[in-house]
Z-matrix of the N, CA and C atoms (Angstrom, degrees):
N
C 1 1.449
C 2 1.517 1 109.36
N 3 1.311 2 115.44 1 138.66
C 4 1.448 3 120.89 2 176.50
C 5 1.518 4 110.88 3 -84.29
N 6 1.327 5 114.81 4 165.45
C 7 1.471 6 119.19 5 -175.88
C 8 1.519 7 112.12 6 -64.85
N 9 1.333 8 118.78 7 -33.72
C 10 1.462 9 120.59 8 -179.82
C 11 1.530 10 110.85 9 -65.83
N 12 1.326 11 116.20 10 -43.86
C 13 1.461 12 119.94 11 178.25
C 14 1.531 13 110.58 12 -63.24
N 15 1.311 14 117.07 13 -43.60
C 16 1.463 15 120.87 14 -179.03
C 17 1.527 16 110.71 15 -63.78
N 18 1.321 17 116.83 16 -45.03
C 19 1.464 18 120.29 17 178.48
C 20 1.520 19 112.38 18 -62.13
N 21 1.328 20 116.38 19 -42.59
C 22 1.472 21 120.63 20 179.12
C 23 1.525 22 110.55 21 -65.21
N 24 1.322 23 116.78 22 -43.01
C 25 1.465 24 120.41 23 178.33
C 26 1.525 25 110.40 24 -61.29
N 27 1.321 26 116.66 25 -45.98
C 28 1.464 27 120.89 26 -177.99
C 29 1.526 28 111.28 27 -62.69
N 30 1.331 29 116.94 28 -42.94
C 31 1.472 30 120.26 29 -179.88
C 32 1.523 31 110.53 30 -63.38
N 33 1.317 32 116.84 31 -47.95
C 34 1.464 33 120.16 32 -177.69
C 35 1.522 34 112.40 33 -69.44
N 36 1.326 35 117.62 34 -38.64
C 37 1.464 36 119.87 35 176.87
C 38 1.530 37 109.55 36 -61.86
N 39 1.320 38 117.04 37 -43.07
C 40 1.464 39 120.77 38 179.23
C 41 1.526 40 110.71 39 -58.59
N 42 1.315 41 116.63 40 -50.12
C 43 1.469 42 121.07 41 -176.85
C 44 1.530 43 111.49 42 -65.42
N 45 1.321 44 116.97 43 -49.79
C 46 1.467 45 119.22 44 -176.14
C 47 1.526 46 112.08 45 -71.76
N 48 1.324 47 118.31 46 -31.48
C 49 1.465 48 120.09 47 177.22
C 50 1.529 49 110.61 48 -67.38
N 51 1.322 50 116.91 49 -44.12
C 52 1.468 51 119.70 50 178.57
C 53 1.528 52 109.71 51 -64.38
N 54 1.326 53 117.34 52 -41.91
C 55 1.467 54 120.64 53 178.48
C 56 1.529 55 110.83 54 -61.53
N 57 1.316 56 117.15 55 -44.14
C 58 1.467 57 120.95 56 -178.64
C 59 1.528 58 111.41 57 -67.09
N 60 1.309 59 116.94 58 -44.63
C 61 1.470 60 120.81 59 -179.72
C 62 1.527 61 110.73 60 -64.34
N 63 1.322 62 117.05 61 -34.62
C 64 1.470 63 120.54 62 -178.04
C 65 1.528 64 112.65 63 -66.29
N 66 1.320 65 117.46 64 -14.03
C 67 1.469 66 121.62 65 -178.45
C 68 1.527 67 112.44 66 -105.80
N 69 1.332 68 118.19 67 14.50
C 70 1.460 69 120.95 68 -175.20
C 71 1.521 70 114.56 69 -76.44
N 72 1.302 71 119.85 70 -38.31
C 73 1.461 72 121.60 71 -177.02
C 74 1.519 73 112.59 72 -72.87
N 75 1.325 74 115.43 73 159.23
C 76 1.471 75 120.74 74 179.95
C 77 1.527 76 110.16 75 -60.39
N 78 1.328 77 117.21 76 -48.54
C 79 1.469 78 120.64 77 -179.14
C 80 1.525 79 110.52 78 -62.32
N 81 1.327 80 117.23 79 -39.47
C 82 1.461 81 120.89 80 179.23
C 83 1.521 82 110.95 81 -64.49
N 84 1.330 83 116.82 82 -40.38
C 85 1.478 84 119.48 83 178.20
C 86 1.518 85 111.04 84 -64.99
N 87 1.319 86 117.14 85 -39.20
C 88 1.474 87 120.85 86 178.74
C 89 1.523 88 110.27 87 -64.81
N 90 1.340 89 116.93 88 -44.60
C 91 1.473 90 120.61 89 178.38
C 92 1.517 91 110.68 90 -62.89
N 93 1.334 92 116.68 91 -41.30
C 94 1.459 93 119.12 92 -179.43
C 95 1.521 94 111.43 93 -66.66
N 96 1.321 95 117.14 94 -41.11
C 97 1.472 96 120.13 95 177.34
C 98 1.532 97 110.22 96 -60.58
N 99 1.342 98 116.79 97 -41.88
C 100 1.468 99 120.62 98 177.82
C 101 1.526 100 110.29 99 -63.54
N 102 1.333 101 116.73 100 -39.58
C 103 1.464 102 120.03 101 178.88
C 104 1.526 103 110.66 102 -64.56
N 105 1.325 104 117.43 103 -40.29
C 106 1.465 105 121.22 104 177.72
C 107 1.526 106 109.59 105 -59.54
N 108 1.323 107 116.12 106 -43.96
C 109 1.465 108 120.97 107 179.83
C 110 1.529 109 111.03 108 -62.89
N 111 1.335 110 116.74 109 -40.43
C 112 1.462 111 120.22 110 -179.48
C 113 1.521 112 112.34 111 -74.18
N 114 1.324 113 117.06 112 -36.19
C 115 1.456 114 120.19 113 -178.25
C 116 1.525 115 112.19 114 -75.40
N 117 1.327 116 116.17 115 -33.49
C 118 1.469 117 120.84 116 -179.68
C 119 1.529 118 107.41 117 -126.24
N 120 1.325 119 117.10 118 84.94
C 121 1.471 120 120.89 119 -173.81
C 122 1.526 121 114.65 120 -56.10
N 123 1.317 122 117.95 121 -23.83
C 124 1.474 123 120.32 122 178.59
C 125 1.524 124 111.76 123 -66.36
N 126 1.324 125 116.80 124 -14.03
C 127 1.464 126 120.79 125 -177.14
C 128 1.522 127 112.74 126 -96.78
N 129 1.294 128 116.96 127 23.73
C 130 1.467 129 119.86 128 179.18
C 131 1.523 130 109.62 129 -61.91
N 132 1.309 131 115.22 130 151.70
C 133 1.461 132 120.22 131 176.52
C 134 1.507 133 112.85 132 79.36
N 135 1.306 134 114.83 133 -137.34
C 136 1.466 135 121.55 134 -172.48
C 137 1.523 136 114.16 135 -67.46
N 138 1.296 137 118.65 136 -26.30
C 139 1.467 138 120.78 137 -174.80
C 140 1.520 139 112.47 138 -70.20
N 141 1.322 140 118.84 139 -27.04
C 142 1.465 141 121.06 140 -177.11
C 143 1.519 142 112.00 141 -64.54
N 144 1.307 143 117.46 142 -37.95
C 145 1.463 144 120.00 143 -176.88
C 146 1.528 145 112.39 144 -63.00
N 147 1.356 146 119.30 145 -51.93
C 148 1.467 147 117.67 146 179.24
C 149 1.527 148 112.86 147 -63.49
N 150 1.327 149 117.32 148 -33.93
C 151 1.465 150 119.25 149 178.64
C 152 1.531 151 110.03 150 -66.49
N 153 1.325 152 117.36 151 -42.51
C 154 1.465 153 120.86 152 177.80
C 155 1.529 154 110.63 153 -61.91
N 156 1.326 155 116.75 154 -41.84
C 157 1.468 156 120.47 155 178.20
C 158 1.524 157 110.01 156 -65.89
N 159 1.325 158 116.68 157 -41.03
C 160 1.464 159 121.55 158 178.86
C 161 1.527 160 110.80 159 -61.66
N 162 1.324 161 117.16 160 -43.79
C 163 1.469 162 121.03 161 179.40
C 164 1.524 163 109.88 162 -62.24
N 165 1.329 164 116.77 163 -47.97
C 166 1.466 165 119.98 164 179.70
C 167 1.529 166 111.17 165 -61.86
N 168 1.314 167 116.48 166 -43.06
C 169 1.461 168 120.07 167 177.67
C 170 1.519 169 112.14 168 -63.36
N 171 1.321 170 116.73 169 -39.39
C 172 1.466 171 120.86 170 178.66
C 173 1.530 172 110.72 171 -63.88
N 174 1.333 173 116.54 172 -38.72
C 175 1.469 174 119.42 173 178.11
C 176 1.530 175 110.65 174 -60.73
N 177 1.337 176 116.50 175 -44.91
C 178 1.461 177 120.19 176 177.77
C 179 1.528 178 110.90 177 -64.27
N 180 1.324 179 117.21 178 -42.77
C 181 1.462 180 121.31 179 -179.53
C 182 1.527 181 110.96 180 -61.85
N 183 1.318 182 117.36 181 -39.89
C 184 1.463 183 121.57 182 178.69
C 185 1.526 184 109.97 183 -62.81
N 186 1.324 185 116.71 184 -44.45
C 187 1.469 186 120.35 185 179.14
C 188 1.530 187 110.11 186 -59.39
N 189 1.318 188 116.64 187 -49.28
C 190 1.468 189 120.81 188 -178.38
C 191 1.528 190 110.17 189 -62.17
N 192 1.329 191 117.04 190 -45.04
C 193 1.464 192 120.31 191 -178.33
C 194 1.527 193 111.66 192 -63.57
N 195 1.323 194 117.46 193 -36.52
C 196 1.461 195 119.93 194 179.97
C 197 1.522 196 112.55 195 -74.75
N 198 1.308 197 117.40 196 -24.57
C 199 1.463 198 121.04 197 179.08
C 200 1.532 199 110.87 198 -80.71
N 201 1.315 200 116.77 199 -28.10
C 202 1.462 201 120.60 200 179.77
C 203 1.528 202 110.52 201 -65.85
N 204 1.336 203 117.62 202 160.35
C 205 1.468 204 120.73 203 -176.46
C 206 1.532 205 115.46 204 -62.00
N 207 1.329 206 119.09 205 -20.63
C 208 1.468 207 120.75 206 179.58
C 209 1.530 208 108.04 207 -117.45
N 210 1.331 209 117.67 208 92.89
C 211 1.462 210 120.83 209 -171.18
C 212 1.529 211 116.00 210 -84.31
N 213 1.327 212 118.46 211 3.57
C 214 1.468 213 119.70 212 -176.55
C 215 1.526 214 110.85 213 -56.30
N 216 1.318 215 117.10 214 -42.70
C 217 1.469 216 120.48 215 178.79
C 218 1.525 217 110.33 216 -62.46
N 219 1.320 218 117.81 217 -39.90
C 220 1.462 219 121.33 218 179.07
C 221 1.517 220 112.02 219 -63.87
N 222 1.328 221 116.76 220 -44.13
C 223 1.465 222 119.99 221 177.68
C 224 1.526 223 110.91 222 -63.18
N 225 1.332 224 116.71 223 -43.21
C 226 1.471 225 120.78 224 -179.80
C 227 1.528 226 110.95 225 -65.27
N 228 1.339 227 117.21 226 -43.82
C 229 1.470 228 120.38 227 177.53
C 230 1.526 229 111.21 228 -63.42
N 231 1.326 230 116.50 229 -41.56
C 232 1.464 231 120.19 230 178.70
C 233 1.528 232 110.39 231 -62.10
N 234 1.316 233 116.77 232 -43.76
C 235 1.463 234 120.57 233 179.46
C 236 1.526 235 110.91 234 -62.13
N 237 1.327 236 117.21 235 -43.13
C 238 1.467 237 120.47 236 178.25
C 239 1.519 238 111.93 237 -64.46
N 240 1.332 239 116.60 238 -45.59
C 241 1.469 240 120.12 239 179.66
C 242 1.525 241 110.92 240 -63.51
N 243 1.310 242 116.85 241 -44.80
C 244 1.470 243 120.24 242 -179.29
C 245 1.527 244 111.62 243 -64.29
N 246 1.310 245 116.81 244 -34.84
C 247 1.472 246 120.10 245 176.14
C 248 1.529 247 109.68 246 -63.04
N 249 1.328 248 116.79 247 -47.19
C 250 1.463 249 120.46 248 178.54
C 251 1.522 250 112.17 249 -63.06
N 252 1.340 251 117.08 250 -44.27
C 253 1.468 252 120.66 251 178.89
C 254 1.524 253 110.74 252 -60.57
N 255 1.329 254 115.96 253 -43.80
C 256 1.460 255 120.71 254 -177.89
C 257 1.524 256 111.14 255 -64.23
N 258 1.309 257 116.91 256 -43.01
C 259 1.467 258 120.02 257 179.23
C 260 1.532 259 111.10 258 -64.20
N 261 1.330 260 117.66 259 -41.55
C 262 1.469 261 121.19 260 179.03
C 263 1.526 262 111.10 261 -64.66
N 264 1.325 263 116.51 262 -43.29
C 265 1.467 264 119.84 263 -179.77
C 266 1.518 265 110.40 264 -68.88
N 267 1.323 266 117.90 265 -41.28
C 268 1.471 267 120.45 266 178.90
C 269 1.526 268 110.73 267 -61.22
N 270 1.326 269 117.70 268 -41.38
C 271 1.466 270 120.48 269 178.16
C 272 1.526 271 110.34 270 -64.85
N 273 1.325 272 117.75 271 -40.19
C 274 1.469 273 121.10 272 178.83
C 275 1.523 274 111.05 273 -65.54
N 276 1.328 275 117.05 274 -41.64
C 277 1.468 276 120.74 275 178.32
C 278 1.526 277 109.56 276 -63.97
N 279 1.321 278 116.43 277 -43.07
C 280 1.471 279 120.99 278 -179.86
C 281 1.538 280 110.96 279 -62.08
N 282 1.351 281 117.34 280 -35.77
C 283 1.467 282 121.54 281 177.63
C 284 1.522 283 112.34 282 -75.63
N 285 1.335 284 116.83 283 -12.82
C 286 1.460 285 120.11 284 -177.20
C 287 1.517 286 112.41 285 80.57
N 288 1.324 287 117.30 286 25.35
C 289 1.456 288 122.15 287 -179.04
C 290 1.524 289 110.56 288 -62.91
N 291 1.322 290 116.38 289 142.91
C 292 1.458 291 120.39 290 175.00
C 293 1.528 292 110.80 291 -103.01
N 294 1.324 293 116.27 292 19.19
C 295 1.467 294 121.46 293 179.12
C 296 1.518 295 110.67 294 -71.64
N 297 1.317 296 116.24 295 142.62
C 298 1.455 297 121.49 296 172.49
C 299 1.521 298 107.88 297 -90.97
N 300 1.310 299 117.65 298 150.34
C 301 1.469 300 118.61 299 -175.05
C 302 1.527 301 113.15 300 -81.52
N 303 1.305 302 118.66 301 -22.53
C 304 1.468 303 121.66 302 -177.80
C 305 1.526 304 110.26 303 57.07
N 306 1.300 305 117.45 304 28.52
C 307 1.467 306 122.77 305 -176.51
C 308 1.526 307 112.21 306 -61.99
N 309 1.320 308 115.94 307 -41.67
C 310 1.459 309 120.73 308 -176.13
C 311 1.523 310 111.43 309 -125.57
N 312 1.292 311 116.50 310 27.81
C 313 1.455 312 120.52 311 -179.92
C 314 1.512 313 111.36 312 119.76
N 315 1.306 314 115.33 313 -171.59
C 316 1.454 315 122.40 314 -173.60
C 317 1.523 316 111.82 315 -65.21
N 318 1.318 317 114.72 316 129.55
C 319 1.453 318 121.16 317 174.17
C 320 1.523 319 109.08 318 -154.13
N 321 1.312 320 115.85 319 144.53
C 322 1.459 321 120.81 320 175.10
C 323 1.528 322 110.18 321 -99.50
N 324 1.319 323 116.63 322 -0.53
C 325 1.462 324 122.15 323 -177.60
C 326 1.527 325 109.24 324 -72.30
N 327 1.327 326 117.36 325 124.55
C 328 1.472 327 119.08 326 179.19
C 329 1.529 328 111.42 327 -68.89
N 330 1.323 329 115.12 328 154.51
C 331 1.459 330 119.13 329 177.07
C 332 1.519 331 109.18 330 -61.25
N 333 1.324 332 114.65 331 150.46
C 334 1.462 333 120.18 332 -177.78
C 335 1.523 334 109.02 333 -154.66
N 336 1.311 335 114.77 334 -174.33
C 337 1.460 336 120.31 335 177.88
C 338 1.525 337 111.75 336 -62.11
N 339 1.320 338 117.66 337 -22.40
C 340 1.467 339 120.71 338 179.43
C 341 1.526 340 110.84 339 -59.52
N 342 1.345 341 117.13 340 -45.68
C 343 1.463 342 119.78 341 179.49
C 344 1.526 343 111.55 342 -67.44
N 345 1.321 344 116.33 343 -33.62
C 346 1.460 345 119.76 344 178.33
C 347 1.529 346 109.74 345 -65.17
N 348 1.327 347 116.74 346 -47.48
C 349 1.472 348 120.79 347 179.29
C 350 1.526 349 110.18 348 -62.92
N 351 1.342 350 116.89 349 -43.42
C 352 1.466 351 120.10 350 178.73
C 353 1.533 352 110.19 351 -57.93
N 354 1.324 353 116.78 352 -46.87
C 355 1.465 354 119.93 353 -178.41
C 356 1.531 355 111.90 354 -66.73
N 357 1.319 356 117.27 355 -35.60
C 358 1.467 357 119.73 356 177.00
C 359 1.527 358 110.61 357 -66.45
N 360 1.332 359 117.29 358 -38.81
C 361 1.467 360 120.33 359 175.99
C 362 1.534 361 110.80 360 -64.05
N 363 1.327 362 116.13 361 -42.46
C 364 1.465 363 119.89 362 177.68
C 365 1.534 364 111.11 363 -64.59
N 366 1.322 365 116.82 364 -38.68
C 367 1.471 366 120.23 365 177.05
C 368 1.531 367 110.05 366 -63.70
N 369 1.326 368 116.76 367 -39.93
C 370 1.465 369 120.01 368 177.10
C 371 1.528 370 110.92 369 -63.38
N 372 1.327 371 117.14 370 -37.37
C 373 1.463 372 120.91 371 176.51
C 374 1.529 373 109.91 372 -63.83
N 375 1.332 374 117.19 373 -40.90
C 376 1.468 375 120.58 374 178.10
C 377 1.531 376 110.51 375 -63.65
N 378 1.317 377 117.01 376 -41.19
C 379 1.470 378 120.62 377 178.30
C 380 1.523 379 109.97 378 -64.10
N 381 1.328 380 117.09 379 -43.43
C 382 1.467 381 119.92 380 177.36
C 383 1.529 382 110.85 381 -60.63
N 384 1.328 383 116.04 382 -40.63
C 385 1.458 384 119.70 383 177.41
C 386 1.511 385 112.14 384 -62.11
N 387 1.328 386 115.99 385 -42.49
C 388 1.469 387 120.05 386 177.69
C 389 1.522 388 111.68 387 -63.65
N 390 1.327 389 116.14 388 -40.03
C 391 1.461 390 120.94 389 -175.93
C 392 1.522 391 112.70 390 -78.98
N 393 1.331 392 117.58 391 -18.64
C 394 1.464 393 119.84 392 -172.98
C 395 1.519 394 113.20 393 -69.72
N 396 1.321 395 117.56 394 -32.24
C 397 1.456 396 119.94 395 -176.97
C 398 1.518 397 110.56 396 65.68
N 399 1.288 398 116.65 397 165.67
C 400 1.461 399 120.83 398 -179.82
C 401 1.515 400 109.70 399 -93.93
N 402 1.311 401 114.73 400 111.08
C 403 1.460 402 121.60 401 174.50
C 404 1.518 403 107.31 402 -124.16
N 405 1.310 404 116.69 403 143.74
C 406 1.457 405 117.43 404 179.22
C 407 1.521 406 110.86 405 -63.35
N 408 1.305 407 115.62 406 142.72
C 409 1.451 408 120.73 407 179.12
C 410 1.515 409 110.66 408 -128.10
N 411 1.309 410 115.80 409 160.60
C 412 1.455 411 120.74 410 177.47
C 413 1.523 412 109.34 411 -75.65
N 414 1.321 413 117.44 412 144.96
C 415 1.473 414 120.06 413 -178.13
C 416 1.530 415 113.21 414 -57.62
N 417 1.312 416 118.30 415 -40.41
C 418 1.467 417 120.83 416 -179.91
C 419 1.518 418 111.91 417 -64.23
N 420 1.329 419 115.67 418 -45.23
C 421 1.460 420 119.91 419 179.28
C 422 1.526 421 110.65 420 -66.27
N 423 1.317 422 116.69 421 -35.58
C 424 1.462 423 120.74 422 179.03
C 425 1.525 424 110.81 423 -64.95
N 426 1.319 425 116.53 424 -41.59
C 427 1.463 426 120.90 425 179.19
C 428 1.529 427 110.85 426 -65.15
N 429 1.310 428 116.64 427 -42.95
C 430 1.468 429 120.48 428 178.17
C 431 1.523 430 110.04 429 -64.65
N 432 1.330 431 117.58 430 -41.83
C 433 1.471 432 121.32 431 179.20
C 434 1.520 433 111.00 432 -62.89
N 435 1.339 434 117.43 433 -41.13
C 436 1.465 435 120.45 434 178.48
C 437 1.519 436 110.88 435 -64.40
N 438 1.315 437 117.10 436 -44.26
C 439 1.463 438 120.80 437 179.05
C 440 1.529 439 110.81 438 -63.54
N 441 1.322 440 116.72 439 -42.55
C 442 1.465 441 120.55 440 178.63
C 443 1.532 442 110.73 441 -64.49
N 444 1.321 443 116.90 442 -39.16
C 445 1.462 444 120.93 443 178.01
C 446 1.518 445 111.74 444 -64.11
N 447 1.324 446 116.69 445 -43.39
C 448 1.466 447 120.51 446 178.06
C 449 1.523 448 110.09 447 -62.99
N 450 1.324 449 117.12 448 -43.94
C 451 1.471 450 121.17 449 178.39
C 452 1.525 451 111.36 450 -63.01
N 453 1.322 452 117.23 451 -42.94
C 454 1.466 453 120.59 452 177.31
C 455 1.525 454 110.71 453 -62.62
N 456 1.328 455 116.71 454 -45.31
C 457 1.466 456 120.24 455 178.26
C 458 1.521 457 111.53 456 -59.63
N 459 1.325 458 116.91 457 -45.80
C 460 1.467 459 120.98 458 179.55
C 461 1.526 460 111.22 459 -62.66
N 462 1.319 461 116.26 460 -38.60
C 463 1.475 462 120.34 461 178.30
C 464 1.527 463 110.27 462 -64.66
N 465 1.315 464 117.53 463 -41.50
C 466 1.462 465 120.39 464 179.44
C 467 1.527 466 111.47 465 -68.37
N 468 1.323 467 117.35 466 -30.83
C 469 1.464 468 120.58 467 177.16
C 470 1.529 469 110.64 468 -62.66
N 471 1.317 470 116.83 469 -38.95
C 472 1.475 471 120.38 470 -178.32
C 473 1.529 472 112.11 471 -97.94
N 474 1.326 473 116.95 472 20.91
C 475 1.462 474 120.80 473 -178.99
C 476 1.524 475 112.22 474 -57.40
N 477 1.343 476 117.44 475 -37.52
C 478 1.464 477 120.37 476 179.05
C 479 1.524 478 110.52 477 -61.22
N 480 1.324 479 115.91 478 -46.22
C 481 1.463 480 120.64 479 -179.48
C 482 1.527 481 110.73 480 -64.66
N 483 1.331 482 116.81 481 -41.19
C 484 1.461 483 120.21 482 178.10
C 485 1.526 484 111.07 483 -63.83
N 486 1.325 485 116.41 484 -41.18
C 487 1.471 486 120.02 485 178.54
C 488 1.524 487 110.69 486 -62.89
N 489 1.334 488 117.02 487 -40.03
C 490 1.467 489 120.11 488 177.75
C 491 1.525 490 111.95 489 -64.53
N 492 1.323 491 116.48 490 -37.15
C 493 1.468 492 119.73 491 178.04
C 494 1.520 493 111.48 492 -66.16
N 495 1.327 494 115.70 493 -41.39
C 496 1.460 495 120.25 494 -177.03
C 497 1.518 496 113.34 495 -79.63
N 498 1.334 497 115.99 496 -31.03
C 499 1.461 498 120.00 497 -177.41
C 500 1.523 499 109.20 498 -148.96
N 501 1.345 500 117.67 499 77.89
C 502 1.468 501 119.30 500 -178.21
C 503 1.525 502 111.49 501 -66.51
N 504 1.322 503 114.73 502 140.64
C 505 1.466 504 120.30 503 177.16
C 506 1.530 505 108.10 504 -72.50
N 507 1.318 506 118.14 505 134.42
C 508 1.470 507 120.15 506 -175.78
C 509 1.525 508 114.50 507 -70.84
N 510 1.319 509 118.47 508 -24.54
C 511 1.466 510 120.50 509 -172.92
C 512 1.517 511 114.84 510 -100.47
N 513 1.313 512 118.33 511 0.68
C 514 1.453 513 118.66 512 179.42
C 515 1.524 514 109.22 513 -143.55
N 516 1.319 515 115.72 514 146.84
C 517 1.464 516 118.44 515 178.44
C 518 1.517 517 110.84 516 -73.74
N 519 1.324 518 115.96 517 151.73
C 520 1.455 519 120.53 518 174.97
C 521 1.521 520 108.15 519 -68.95
N 522 1.323 521 116.04 520 135.94
C 523 1.459 522 121.32 521 -179.12
C 524 1.520 523 107.72 522 -124.51
N 525 1.293 524 117.17 523 127.83
C 526 1.453 525 121.68 524 179.29
C 527 1.520 526 109.81 525 -102.65
N 528 1.307 527 116.63 526 137.05
C 529 1.458 528 120.56 527 177.85
C 530 1.523 529 110.91 528 -74.55
N 531 1.312 530 117.67 529 -3.52
C 532 1.451 531 120.45 530 -177.53
C 533 1.522 532 112.95 531 -90.19
N 534 1.327 533 116.84 532 12.58
C 535 1.462 534 122.26 533 176.00
C 536 1.520 535 107.83 534 -124.94
N 537 1.340 536 117.56 535 76.95
C 538 1.478 537 120.08 536 -177.06
C 539 1.520 538 112.07 537 -55.84
N 540 1.307 539 114.36 538 139.54
C 541 1.461 540 120.52 539 177.31
C 542 1.513 541 113.28 540 84.76
N 543 1.326 542 117.43 541 -1.16
C 544 1.447 543 120.40 542 -177.95
C 545 1.515 544 108.79 543 -114.00
N 546 1.332 545 117.32 544 125.26
C 547 1.461 546 119.92 545 178.35
C 548 1.513 547 112.52 546 -94.07
N 549 1.307 548 117.82 547 -13.17
C 550 1.455 549 120.95 548 176.32
C 551 1.510 550 108.71 549 -150.36
N 552 1.319 551 116.64 550 155.03
C 553 1.452 552 119.40 551 -179.42
C 554 1.527 553 110.98 552 -64.47
N 555 1.334 554 116.92 553 152.79
C 556 1.469 555 119.81 554 -179.50
C 557 1.511 556 112.60 555 -63.31
């Protein structure tokens, strides 16, 4: 494996693993199902539950596929999922929805262009992974690429928080997902 493929795999595994784990609890699944209903109003009622389960299952499948020795399926699945997520979020932003995406756990922050940009960057990483092909790499470069991929993935996970730090919205308080059970800062 070349360093580009390893870095792309590490970034996407980090993002999709955190997203999948964040939906494991009962309360988290309920919040995510509600977010699906708010983000895609056509899914009101019974349809939201299977879609929420499908999204969570797809996140796990992407992680497993990217960890396996042949990650092409993982990159392709990630690209497809990110395309769908981006379109749903863009439609919600265009409607002026105040729904939070619950992408990485509990948040009261409404979807915005930040999630769209994050997903487009992740989609670009998936495309780079697909295009990189498997070439042998040096162990040192592979380790650095994996670490860089994990760091990039972690940075993209907290993109909302970083955006709030750099450009806080004037009409709403900054909300961090790292304070479970809290909808606003003390």
